[in-house]
N, C-alpha and C positions, 0 to 999 in steps of 0.2 A: 581317600577316606569323606568325601559332600554331607554335607546335609541340605538334605531338605523340605521343604513344610511342611507344612500337616495335614495339609488338602488332602495329600500321595496321591495325589494326580498320575503318576509315573518319569514325570517328569519335571527337569528340572533347565530351567531357563534365567533370563537376570535380574528379575523380581528372586533369589536362592540371595542374593547376595543383600539385598534391601533387607530381607529378611528375618537373615541369619548376625547385619547390625541392632535392627528391632530383638532379635529374639534373646543377644545379649546386652542389652537397652533394659529391657524389663524379666533376668536373672538377675541382677545389679541388684535393681526395686526389690524382687524380690529377698532380696542376700540381706541387702538397708532395713527393711522392715521385721525384719524372725535376728534380725541384730538389732537393735531398739528395742524389740523384747525381750532381749535375754540371750541372746540365740538359741542352734535347737539344741534341742535335750540328748544325748548322747543314747544308743539306741545299741538293744545286744543283739548277739552274733546273728542268732535267730529269725529273728531283725529284718537280717540284712536278705530277701529269697521273701516275697510278698508272690499270694494268690490275688490274679483279679482280668473281674470281670466289666464286660459297657459298661456298669449302671458306677462301676467307681475309677472308669478310668480316666477321667479328667483332673483328676483327686488325688490318682493313687499312685498316677505317671505321670502327667502333664505333670502339673502345679510342684510335686517332690525337681524333677528334672530340674529343674533354676538350682537346683542346691548339687545334684549327683546326678551324673550317665545317669539310664538305667534301662538296662540292657534287655529287648523281651523275647523270654524263646514258646515262641508255639509247640503248641504241643495235644496229643488226647493219648489214653492209655489204652488203644489198639497198638500204637505206631509202637512197633520197642526201636529201632534208632531212638524216638526218644530217649523211651526206658534205659537205655548209653547216655545222652546225651543230658539228661537232666538233672541226673546225679554230681558230675561234673562239672557243671558248672554253679548247680549249689557249694560244692568244694572248693572251687575260684571262688562268685561270691565274697566269702568268708575268710579268705588268703589273702585276698586283699585293699579285703577289712577298712567297709567301708567307701573306700573309690567309688564303687559303682554296688548296684542297687538293678538284681537279679525279678522282675515280673513274671510270673508265668503265668500266659497265656491259654484255655485251655479251649482248641479251636470245633469240637465237638457242640459249649457251650456257649459263646460267640463267636458265630457266626456272623453277627453284622465285623469290628476288628480282624476279621482275616483275609474282609473284601478289604475293605478302607483298605488293610496293608494290600489288597494286591499276593498274594499270599497264592501259591499254585500243586505245594507240597510242603510236606512238614518231616524231620524239626526245623524250622522257619526262624534263624532270630535275629532281630533286628537292635536297630538301639532309639531314648531319645535324649537328646538333649537339650534344655530349654529351648523342648518344643517342637523342636524340629528332631524331623524321620532320618533315622543309615538303615541302610538294608548290613545287614554284617554278614552273613552264612548260612547258604540252607546244606540242609543231611548232618551225619554225623562225621564230623572233622577232628582231623591229630586235636592234640590239648596241646600240640606246641606249635597251632593254626592259632587256636583257638588264643592264646595268651601276647602270643605278636599281634592280634587285632586286638586285641580286650589296652594292652598298648597306645595301643595308635586310639583307641575311643578316648583315652583317657586321656591326652595330648591335645586331643580336643581337646573336649573339654572343658580343658585348663586356660589351652593356653587361646582359646576361641572366644571362649563364655566370661572364664574366672569361674570356672565348677574343683574343686578342691576336694570334698566329695564332704564327708560323715560322719562324728565321733561316734565315735563304737567302745560302749561300755564291756568288757572281759570277760567279768565274773557276773550280768545281768544275771542268767543264765543260770547261775548257778542254784540257786533257789527255785524255782523250774518242775512243779512237781515228774515225782520220778517214771520212767516205762514205764506202760502195762504188762505185768506179767508175764509173758511165754504162755502164747496157744497151744496148744497136739498136737498141731503142724508146719509150726511156727520152722522148725532147726529142714522138714520136709521143698519145706516151700526158700527158705534159702538158699537149698543145693540149687533147688530147681535153678533158682534169680542165676542161682552165681556158674552154671553148667550155663549157660544163659550168655553170660561176661564174657567166658575162656572159650564164645563162641563153639558150643559139645551137646549140640543141641538134640539131639540121640541121650543125653542125659538129661537131658531137658526135659523130653516127655518121655525116660520112666518115673521122676521124681515124684513126673505130677499125675500123672499111676499107681502112682505109690498109696496118695493122697486117696487119691479119688476109689478105689482098690478100696476103702476101709469107709470113706464117706459121697457117694457118687452124686449125691446134688452139694458139696465143696466148691461154690461160684467162682471163686476166682481158682485155682486150682482147674478149675473148668474152662474159668478164660482161657490162665498162659501156654494149657491141653494143647488148645487154637490155635494159640497161634504159636506154639514153638512146632504147632504140626507144620502150618502153614509156610513157617518156613523155610523147615526143613524140604519141604514142597519147593522153593524156588528157590534153593539156593546152585545149584548147579541149572542156570535154564540161564543163557543167553538171552537178558527182553528184545534184542532188537529180530531174532530170528521166530522168537515166539511171537513180536505186534506184527511181523508178516506177512506171518505161517494167517495167525487169526483174520489175517484182514485180505490176501490170498481165498481160503477154504473157510468158508461163516459160514457154511453145513459141515463139518466138520467138528464137532462134539469133544475132543475131545483138543483141538486149541482153544477154541474161545473159555476149555475152559484151565487149560492152562493160564493164557491174558488172564483173565478171573483174576487169578490171585497175583500175582504178576499187579494190575491195575491197586489189590486194595492195598501191597503193602508196601505199591510207591504215594497211597494215601487218597485213593482215585474209589473210594470208598460204593459212590452208588453209579458210578464205569462197573464196577464190578457186576456190584448186582441189578443194574438195567441188563448188562451182557450176557446175563445166565438167564437171569428171565425171557427173555428177551431163544433164548438157547432150549427154553423151555418148551417156547412158543408153540417154532417152528417143527418141534423131531414127536420124536413119538418110540414108547417099546423102553426100549435098556438107555438106549439113549437117550430120550427126556426124564426118566430115572438117576441118570447120570450128573446131570446138569443141574436138577432138585435137593438133588443131595448133599452136588455140593457147595449148593446158592443155602445146605441150611447147614453145612459145617464154617460156610462164612460167616451168619448172621450169627457165629455162634462168638465168634471173632472182633465183632463187634458191640452187643453182645443188646441183649431181650428187650433192653429199654426203648435201647437207642432213635430216634425217631426215624429215622430214614431204614429202622431193619423193620420197623412196622409199614413206613408206604412201600416196603417192598414185597413181607408177603400179604400182601393184601393185592396187588402185583399179580403176584405169585396166583396165588389162588384165583383168579381170576381166567388169563389163562390155564389154569388149568379145570375151573369148574366150568 
């Protein structure tokens, strides 16, 4: 596990050794200044997990990384593996009790950060230690592997940069406001999420449909149903075979639709939309309608307010009319 400079060039060279030494010195200066001012105050357990955007990245990540390793969780609302990994990382952040800080970054709202870190798919997890970026892992990996990676990260922080973590006040959350009252569909939505966690896609689909039967416009249920149905469609696909088939048969609408589903599940949203818009453009009749309807279904997975959906809707309108 070797640090690299925050230039994000993707190349580790001899300058990294010098950069690491400078980063350690800077971290020591930051800690000395904090000690001179009375030391850093203890934080609540809930403060160990933060949302970070481009505007606050320097303050919330780079500066904090002089005190404690900061783990970056790049995620998106439409990414199902992210929904499995995110809660696990949040639980571990609390369990590790200040040995690392978890910063969650929504890639849809922070495209520049995604590009700077060279992320090709999500979930993707990095760390920043004394201003140095460390790639950790990509995808939803087993908890045992995550723990091993975190232990290595903490060891690097301590041995190379002298980072010992931040103090946590376990009682600080006791006075937090009570949780909001349960809504009329919370039990059904929770059942859907539990089914997803258990790999019961059919159960999740049914739970979301139960909500929509009573409230057809319920936004969370509509989004959840679209995502669960997408996962159902791709769960038994052979990704290699699907992509070869789509490449070999550009006029095969079913092949292009299956490839678009895999594109979306893999986080390649614009590729999925572009593939189906092009399929609509070069087809007619039932084939065109099948591609158009699948594109509309994928819009539901991402959400109508996403700018990529807006752009794809405009592209679809141009090829249709």
